[in-house]
C-alpha positions in Angstrom: 12.2 -24.3 -4.6 15.9 -25.2 -4.8 17.6 -27.1 -2.0 21.1 -25.6 -2.1 22.3 -27.3 1.1 21.7 -31.0 2.0 22.6 -31.7 5.5 22.2 -34.5 8.1 24.4 -35.3 11.0 27.9 -36.1 9.7 26.8 -35.4 6.1 26.9 -32.1 4.1 26.5 -31.4 0.4 26.1 -28.1 -1.4 25.3 -27.1 -4.9 28.5 -26.1 -6.7 27.3 -22.6 -7.9 30.3 -22.3 -10.3 28.6 -25.0 -12.4 25.2 -23.3 -12.6 23.1 -22.9 -14.6 24.4 -25.5 -17.0 24.3 -28.3 -14.5 23.2 -28.9 -10.9 26.0 -30.7 -9.2 26.2 -31.3 -5.4 29.7 -31.5 -3.8 30.6 -33.1 -0.5 31.8 -31.0 2.3 33.5 -33.2 4.9 35.8 -30.9 6.7 36.5 -27.3 7.7 39.1 -27.1 4.9 36.4 -28.1 2.4 34.1 -25.4 3.7 36.9 -22.8 3.6 37.7 -23.4 0.0 34.0 -23.7 -1.1 33.5 -20.2 0.3 36.8 -18.7 -0.9 36.4 -20.1 -4.4 32.7 -19.0 -4.5 31.2 -22.4 -4.9 28.9 -21.1 -2.3 28.3 -17.3 -1.9 25.8 -14.9 -0.3 26.3 -13.6 3.2 23.8 -15.9 5.0 24.8 -19.0 3.0 28.5 -18.4 3.7 27.8 -18.4 7.4 25.6 -21.5 7.4 28.0 -23.5 5.2 31.0 -22.5 7.3 29.2 -23.5 10.5 27.9 -26.8 9.0 31.4 -27.7 7.7 32.6 -27.5 11.4 29.6 -29.5 12.5 30.3 -32.4 10.1 34.0 -32.6 11.0 33.6 -32.5 14.8 30.8 -35.1 14.6 33.1 -37.8 13.3 36.3 -36.6 14.9 38.0 -38.2 17.9 39.0 -35.7 20.7 41.3 -36.6 23.6 39.8 -33.9 25.9 37.2 -31.2 26.2 40.0 -28.7 25.8 40.8 -30.2 22.5 37.2 -29.7 21.3 37.2 -26.1 22.5 40.6 -25.4 20.7 39.5 -27.1 17.5 36.2 -25.1 17.4 38.0 -21.8 18.0 40.9 -22.5 15.5 38.5 -23.8 12.8 36.3 -20.7 13.1 39.3 -18.4 13.0 40.2 -20.0 9.7 36.7 -20.0 8.2 36.2 -16.2 8.8 39.2 -15.5 6.6 37.7 -17.1 3.5 35.9 -13.8 2.6 36.2 -10.6 4.7 33.2 -8.4 3.8 30.1 -10.5 4.7 29.5 -10.0 8.4 27.2 -13.0 9.0 30.1 -15.5 9.2 31.8 -13.4 11.9 28.6 -13.2 13.9 28.0 -17.0 13.6 31.6 -17.7 14.6 31.4 -15.5 17.6 28.1 -17.1 18.7 29.4 -20.7 18.3 32.6 -19.8 20.2 30.7 -18.3 23.0 28.3 -21.3 23.2 31.2 -23.8 23.1 33.0 -21.9 25.9 29.9 -22.0 28.1 29.8 -25.8 27.7 33.5 -26.1 28.5 33.4 -24.2 31.7 30.4 -26.3 32.9 32.6 -29.4 32.7 30.5 -31.4 30.2 32.0 -34.5 28.6 33.6 -34.5 25.2 30.6 -36.2 23.6 28.2 -33.8 25.3 30.1 -30.8 24.1 30.2 -32.1 20.5 26.5 -33.0 20.6 25.5 -29.6 21.9 27.7 -27.7 19.5 26.3 -29.6 16.5 22.7 -29.1 17.7 23.5 -25.3 18.1 24.8 -25.1 14.5 21.8 -27.1 13.2 19.5 -24.5 14.8 21.3 -21.7 13.0 20.4 -23.4 9.7 16.7 -23.7 10.6 16.5 -20.2 12.0 17.9 -18.8 8.8 15.1 -20.2 6.7 12.5 -18.9 9.2 14.2 -15.6 9.2 14.2 -15.4 5.4 10.5 -16.1 5.1 9.8 -13.4 7.7 11.9 -10.9 5.6 10.1 -11.9 2.5 6.6 -11.4 4.1 7.5 -8.1 5.8 9.0 -6.7 2.6 6.1 -7.8 0.4 3.6 -6.2 2.8 5.5 -3.0 3.0 5.9 -2.7 -0.8 2.2 -3.4 -1.3 1.2 -0.9 1.3 3.5 1.9 0.2 3.9 1.4 -3.6 0.2 0.7 -4.0 0.3 -1.2 -7.2 -1.4 -4.5 -7.9 1.0 -5.5 -10.8 4.5 -4.8 -9.5 7.7 -4.8 -11.5 10.7 -5.4 -9.2 14.3 -4.9 -10.2 17.0 -6.9 -8.3 20.8 -7.2 -8.4 23.1 -10.1 -7.8 21.7 -13.3 -6.2 19.8 -13.2 -2.9 17.7 -16.3 -3.2 17.8 -19.9 -2.0 21.4 -20.2 -3.4 22.5 -17.3 -1.2 20.9 -18.5 2.1 19.9 -21.7 3.8 16.6 -21.4 1.8 14.0 -19.0 0.4 16.2 -15.9 0.2 16.4 -12.3 1.3 15.7 -9.8 -1.5 14.6 -12.7 -3.7 12.6 -13.9 -0.7 10.6 -10.6 -1.0 10.1 -11.4 -4.7 8.8 -14.9 -3.8 6.4 -13.4 -1.2 5.1 -10.9 -3.7 4.6 -13.7 -6.2 2.7 -15.7 -3.5 0.4 -12.7 -3.0 -0.2 -12.6 -6.8 0.8 -9.0 -7.1 4.1 -9.5 -8.9 3.9 -8.9 -12.6 7.5 -9.2 -13.5 11.1 -9.2 -12.3 14.0 -7.5 -13.9 17.4 -8.9 -12.9 20.8 -7.7 -13.7 23.6 -10.0 -15.0 25.8 -8.8 -12.1 29.3 -8.6 -13.6 32.0 -9.7 -13.3 30.9 -13.0 -11.7 27.5 -13.1 -13.3 25.5 -14.1 -10.2 22.4 -12.5 -11.7 22.5 -14.3 -15.1 23.8 -17.6 -13.8 22.0 -17.8 -10.5 19.1 -15.4 -10.1 17.8 -16.0 -13.6 18.1 -19.7 -12.9 16.1 -19.5 -9.6 13.4 -17.4 -11.2 13.0 -19.7 -14.1 13.0 -22.7 -11.7 10.1 -21.2 -9.8 8.2 -20.1 -12.9 8.4 -16.4 -12.0 8.2 -14.2 -15.1 11.5 -12.4 -15.5 13.8 -10.4 -17.8 17.6 -10.4 -17.7 19.4 -7.2 -18.5 23.1 -6.2 -18.6 24.3 -4.0 -15.7 24.7 -1.0 -18.0 21.0 -1.1 -19.0 19.6 -0.3 -15.6 19.0 3.4 -16.3 17.2 2.7 -19.5 15.2 -0.1 -17.9 14.0 2.3 -15.2 12.9 4.7 -17.9 11.2 2.1 -20.1 10.0 -0.8 -18.0 7.9 0.8 -15.3 10.0 -0.4 -12.4 7.9 -0.3 -9.2 10.7 -0.9 -6.7 14.3 -2.1 -6.3 15.1 -4.8 -3.8 18.7 -5.9 -3.1 20.5 -7.8 -0.4 23.4 -6.9 1.8 26.6 -8.4 2.9 27.1 -5.9 5.8 25.1 -3.0 7.1 26.7 -0.3 9.2 24.7 0.9 12.2 23.8 4.2 10.4 22.3 2.3 7.5 25.1 2.5 5.0 25.2 -0.9 3.2 27.8 -3.0 1.5 26.4 -5.1 -1.3 27.6 -6.5 -4.6 29.5 -4.1 -6.8 27.0 -2.1 -8.9 24.4 -1.7 -6.1 25.5 1.9 -5.4 24.9 3.1 -9.0 21.5 1.4 -9.0 20.5 3.2 -5.9 21.6 6.5 -7.4 19.4 5.8 -10.5 16.5 4.8 -8.3 16.7 8.1 -6.5 16.7 9.9 -9.9 13.7 8.1 -11.1 11.9 8.3 -7.7 11.7 4.5 -7.4 11.8 3.1 -3.8 15.0 1.3 -3.1 15.0 -1.4 -0.5 17.7 -3.5 1.2 16.6 -6.9 2.5 18.8 -8.7 5.0 18.7 -10.4 8.4 19.7 -8.5 11.4 22.9 -10.7 11.5 24.1 -8.6 8.6 24.0 -5.5 10.7 27.4 -4.7 12.1 27.3 -2.7 15.3 31.0 -2.1 15.2 30.7 -0.3 11.9 29.5 3.2 12.5 29.2 4.0 8.8 30.2 2.6 5.4 33.8 3.9 5.8 34.2 1.3 8.5 33.5 -1.6 6.2 36.4 -3.6 4.6 35.8 -4.1 0.9 37.1 -7.3 -0.6 39.1 -7.1 -3.8 39.1 -10.2 -5.9 41.4 -11.7 -8.5 41.6 -9.5 -11.6 41.3 -12.5 -13.9 37.5 -12.3 -13.2 37.4 -9.3 -15.5 40.4 -10.0 -17.8 39.5 -13.6 -18.6 36.4 -15.6 -19.6 36.4 -19.4 -19.3 40.2 -19.3 -18.8 40.9 -17.2 -21.9 42.0 -13.6 -21.9 39.5 -11.1 -23.2 41.2 -7.9 -22.0 44.3 -6.3 -23.4 47.6 -7.4 -22.0 49.2 -5.0 -19.5 46.0 -3.1 -18.6 45.6 -2.1 -15.0 42.5 -3.6 -13.2 40.5 -2.9 -10.1 38.0 -5.5 -9.0 36.2 -4.7 -5.8 33.6 -7.3 -5.0 31.3 -4.8 -3.2 30.4 -1.1 -3.0 28.8 1.0 -0.3 25.3 2.4 -0.8 24.8 5.5 1.5 21.9 5.3 3.9 20.1 8.3 2.3 19.7 6.4 -0.9 17.8 3.5 0.8 14.5 5.3 0.3 12.2 2.3 0.7 13.8 1.0 3.9 15.8 -1.9 5.3 13.8 -5.1 5.4 14.6 -7.4 8.3 13.0 -10.4 10.0 11.5 -8.0 12.5 10.0 -5.5 10.1 11.0 -2.7 7.7 13.0 0.2 9.2 14.2 3.6 7.9 18.0 3.7 7.9 17.9 6.7 10.3 16.0 4.6 12.8 18.2 1.5 12.5 20.4 2.0 15.6 17.4 2.7 17.8 15.5 -0.3 16.5 18.5 -2.6 17.0 18.9 -1.3 20.6 15.3 -2.3 21.3 16.1 -5.9 20.2 19.1 -6.3 22.6 
């Protein structure tokens, strides 16, 4: 399995995903500024990975930085996290991680620890976030695989997925692609169908790369072939990830997810969302409450720096869309189990 993040105290490298699949190149992240631009420029993407890389960029900078006082540490942590959360606005995980790190740092500050003790404890806290993400992803994968096997009831499953939700989108293993990996381990996965995921091609560049790397049998299709694939390819289930889930189950995910959910409903194919509970936003009562990032229009007007669209045409380039809860027919797969969207709020309240 790919190792998208290489970390030890004071050292961080990530795979530059803009250069995949043609070459695997690790780049150094030595500061919060490096982390910010790696996220903003999509050298790293995927809601869990964004949060982890943001947090680790803070960890590597404060580990080697001199602070005059504990107040300086606290201020630096707060200001850095305030900057990092602005890199991309839709994925909620980075906001959750930032809030948790701030709260933990504040608790150390009020307890009058020394500068070195605060730095040591904050770095250790961030390191645990990384380890917890991998454990969480494996749990998501196993819960999802079991639920699909129990409810779809096929021994040779064909799964369709959209965008990239694997090792490259997390600290390791993956969310929706983690479910695929767990199905593969159970030897019940016959085939994966993955979309190219325009306009940034995370499916063709990244998901296809991961599946090929892990020797999982897969077919790449263009986004506009999903309906015909569902008619022709005996799709057993659809599993996608999420960048933010409202408390009613409405889900923000990569643009194109909504139409796939509509098609799955038409063809009576179970549609699953796989995500950690950190992707669930209690402040968002429904999909209307979720801010949708709009990206540079050159992503759709240009290819490798050359214009491919007519001059003067108007463009709209939302990075995400909202899938209504009622279209998530299979369930929302979390590290705690698989929940129906209608039950999500009650289940989250049980976990408080």
